[in-house]
C-alpha positions as CSV (number, residue, x, y, z in Angstrom):
1,X,-87.3,68.5,-1.2
2,X,-85.3,67.2,1.7
3,X,-82.6,69.3,3.2
4,X,-80.2,66.4,2.3
5,X,-80.7,66.9,-1.4
6,X,-78.1,69.1,-3.0
7,X,-79.5,72.2,-4.8
8,X,-80.4,71.6,-8.4
9,X,-80.9,67.8,-8.0
10,X,-84.1,66.0,-7.9
11,X,-86.0,63.1,-9.3
12,X,-83.9,60.0,-9.1
13,X,-81.1,61.9,-7.4
14,X,-83.3,63.1,-4.6
15,X,-82.3,62.0,-1.1
16,X,-85.0,61.5,1.4
17,X,-84.7,61.2,5.1
18,X,-82.5,63.0,7.6
19,X,-79.3,60.8,7.4
20,X,-76.6,60.4,4.7
21,X,-76.2,56.8,3.4
22,X,-73.2,55.0,4.6
23,X,-70.6,54.1,2.0
24,X,-69.0,50.6,2.1
25,X,-65.2,50.6,2.3
26,X,-63.3,48.3,-0.1
27,X,-61.1,45.8,1.8
28,X,-59.6,44.1,-1.2
29,X,-56.5,46.4,-1.4
30,X,-55.8,46.1,2.3
31,X,-56.0,42.3,2.1
32,X,-53.6,42.1,-0.8
33,X,-51.1,44.3,1.0
34,X,-51.3,42.1,4.1
35,X,-50.8,38.9,2.0
36,X,-47.7,40.3,0.3
37,X,-46.2,41.3,3.6
38,X,-46.8,37.8,5.0
39,X,-45.1,36.1,2.1
40,X,-42.1,38.5,2.3
41,X,-41.8,37.8,6.0
42,X,-41.9,34.0,5.5
43,X,-39.2,34.3,2.8
44,X,-36.9,36.3,4.9
45,X,-37.4,33.9,7.8
46,X,-36.5,30.8,5.6
47,X,-33.5,32.5,4.2
48,X,-32.2,33.5,7.6
49,X,-32.7,29.9,8.8
50,X,-30.6,28.5,6.0
51,X,-27.8,31.0,6.7
52,X,-27.8,29.9,10.3
53,X,-27.6,26.2,9.3
54,X,-24.6,27.0,7.0
55,X,-22.8,28.8,9.8
56,X,-23.2,25.9,12.3
57,X,-22.6,23.0,9.9
58,X,-19.8,24.5,7.8
59,X,-21.8,24.8,4.6
60,X,-22.5,22.2,2.0
61,X,-20.0,19.3,1.9
62,X,-19.7,19.5,-1.9
63,X,-19.0,23.2,-1.8
64,X,-16.4,22.7,0.9
65,X,-14.7,20.2,-1.3
66,X,-14.8,22.4,-4.3
67,X,-17.5,20.4,-6.0
68,X,-20.5,22.4,-7.4
69,X,-23.8,21.5,-5.8
70,X,-25.6,18.8,-7.7
71,X,-22.4,17.4,-9.1
72,X,-20.3,14.5,-7.8
73,X,-16.7,13.6,-8.6
74,X,-16.2,11.1,-11.4
75,X,-13.4,8.7,-11.9
76,X,-12.7,6.2,-14.6
77,X,-12.4,2.6,-13.5
78,X,-10.0,0.0,-14.8
79,X,-11.5,-1.8,-18.0
80,X,-11.3,-5.1,-16.2
81,X,-13.2,-3.8,-13.2
82,X,-10.4,-4.6,-10.8
83,X,-7.5,-2.6,-9.3
84,X,-4.5,-2.5,-11.7
85,X,-2.2,-3.6,-8.8
86,X,-4.0,-6.9,-8.7
87,X,-3.2,-7.8,-12.3
88,X,-0.1,-10.0,-12.8
89,X,2.5,-9.4,-15.5
90,X,2.5,-11.8,-18.5
91,X,5.7,-13.4,-17.3
92,X,3.9,-14.6,-14.2
93,X,1.0,-16.3,-16.1
94,X,1.4,-19.9,-17.2
95,X,-0.8,-20.6,-20.2
96,X,-1.8,-24.1,-21.5
97,X,-2.5,-23.8,-25.2
98,X,-5.0,-26.4,-26.3
99,X,-6.3,-27.0,-29.9
100,X,-10.0,-27.8,-30.2
101,X,-10.0,-27.7,-34.0
102,X,-9.1,-30.2,-36.7
103,X,-6.2,-28.0,-37.9
104,X,-2.9,-29.6,-36.9
105,X,-0.1,-27.5,-35.4
106,X,-2.3,-24.6,-34.4
107,X,-1.6,-25.0,-30.6
108,X,2.2,-24.9,-31.1
109,X,2.2,-21.9,-33.4
110,X,0.0,-20.0,-31.0
111,X,2.0,-21.0,-28.0
112,X,5.3,-19.8,-29.7
113,X,3.7,-16.4,-30.3
114,X,2.5,-16.1,-26.7
115,X,6.0,-16.9,-25.5
116,X,7.4,-14.1,-27.6
117,X,4.9,-11.8,-26.0
118,X,6.2,-12.6,-22.5
119,X,3.8,-15.3,-21.3
120,X,5.0,-18.6,-19.7
121,X,3.9,-21.7,-21.6
122,X,2.7,-24.8,-19.9
123,X,1.0,-27.7,-21.8
124,X,0.7,-27.6,-25.5
125,X,-1.6,-30.1,-27.3
126,X,-5.2,-31.1,-28.1
127,X,-8.2,-30.0,-26.0
128,X,-10.0,-32.5,-23.8
129,X,-13.2,-34.3,-25.1
130,X,-15.3,-31.7,-23.2
131,X,-14.1,-29.0,-25.7
132,X,-12.6,-30.9,-28.7
133,X,-14.4,-29.7,-31.9
134,X,-17.1,-28.1,-29.7
135,X,-15.8,-24.5,-29.5
136,X,-17.4,-22.5,-32.3
137,X,-15.9,-19.1,-31.4
138,X,-12.3,-18.0,-31.6
139,X,-11.5,-19.5,-28.3
140,X,-12.1,-20.0,-24.6
141,X,-10.0,-18.6,-21.8
142,X,-10.4,-21.0,-18.8
143,X,-9.0,-20.8,-15.3
144,X,-9.8,-21.0,-11.6
145,X,-12.4,-18.5,-10.3
146,X,-9.9,-16.0,-9.0
147,X,-8.4,-15.8,-12.5
148,X,-11.5,-14.0,-13.8
149,X,-10.1,-10.8,-12.1
150,X,-6.4,-11.5,-12.5
151,X,-4.8,-13.7,-15.2
152,X,-7.7,-14.0,-17.6
153,X,-8.1,-10.2,-18.3
154,X,-4.3,-10.0,-19.0
155,X,-4.4,-13.0,-21.3
156,X,-7.6,-11.7,-22.9
157,X,-5.7,-8.7,-24.3
158,X,-4.0,-11.2,-26.7
159,X,-7.2,-12.7,-28.0
160,X,-9.9,-10.0,-27.4
161,X,-12.7,-12.1,-28.9
162,X,-12.2,-15.1,-26.7
163,X,-14.8,-16.1,-24.1
164,X,-13.7,-16.1,-20.5
165,X,-14.9,-18.9,-18.2
166,X,-14.1,-20.0,-14.6
167,X,-13.8,-23.6,-13.3
168,X,-14.7,-23.5,-9.6
169,X,-13.3,-27.0,-9.1
170,X,-9.9,-26.1,-10.6
171,X,-6.9,-25.7,-8.5
172,X,-3.6,-23.9,-9.2
173,X,-3.0,-20.7,-11.0
174,X,-2.5,-22.0,-14.6
175,X,-5.0,-20.9,-17.3
176,X,-6.0,-22.4,-20.6
177,X,-6.3,-21.0,-24.0
178,X,-8.6,-23.3,-25.9
179,X,-8.5,-22.5,-29.6
180,X,-11.9,-22.6,-31.3
181,X,-13.0,-23.1,-34.9
182,X,-13.3,-19.4,-35.7
183,X,-9.7,-18.8,-34.6
184,X,-7.3,-17.3,-37.2
185,X,-4.6,-15.6,-35.3
186,X,-4.0,-13.8,-32.0
187,X,-4.8,-10.1,-31.7
188,X,-2.0,-8.1,-33.5
189,X,0.8,-7.5,-31.1
190,X,0.7,-3.7,-31.3
191,X,-3.1,-3.7,-30.5
192,X,-2.6,-6.2,-27.7
193,X,0.2,-4.1,-26.2
194,X,-2.0,-1.0,-26.2
195,X,-4.8,-3.0,-24.6
196,X,-2.5,-4.4,-21.9
197,X,-1.1,-0.9,-21.2
198,X,-4.6,0.5,-20.8
199,X,-5.6,-2.4,-18.6
200,X,-2.8,-1.8,-16.2
201,X,-3.0,2.0,-16.2
202,X,-4.0,3.4,-12.8
203,X,-7.5,4.9,-12.5
204,X,-7.7,8.7,-12.6
205,X,-8.0,10.5,-9.3
206,X,-11.6,11.8,-8.8
207,X,-11.9,15.5,-9.4
208,X,-14.6,18.1,-8.6
209,X,-14.8,19.4,-12.1
210,X,-17.6,17.7,-14.0
211,X,-18.5,18.7,-17.5
212,X,-22.0,20.2,-17.7
213,X,-22.2,21.1,-14.0
């Protein structure tokens, strides 16, 4: 028995030779510790960099304005898509009421009602051959191109189902209300007044408080 063999052991436990075998050290634990330390160091470095950026730039613009990050101020626009200040009052709009149907007296009756609602009345009569008996809807609101964002939206509150069209070759500021076959009456005055008030109401000032942010 070798002197390296502990007393009482033999057989398969017998150690031969004159040197103890070398035991391998496990490096897995040490590598894991090193990896964790590296990740922590990188995290601290990144956080410190962001803090320095905030110091020199004054922080996020949204936060400085009182808006939570990821949110933006919202504001409601005018229903017509134009600034309320650009919309004329009914008294400054001259409307030509033209009848494109076979029902007699419809243009005059409609013109009288529009006059009661504050509009200025121009020509009252039958529609031209271009539209006579060719308007299937309730009506067409026709005017020069700029009127699409001024006079026509205001007149449209009185007949909300009418189609709006622009005539690029047309001059002047007058607009036409061409009565179509489906026309029965103007929009009820109470509803028209509410629509006109909403149309001319100023858009809300943008705020930083957004629902859901």
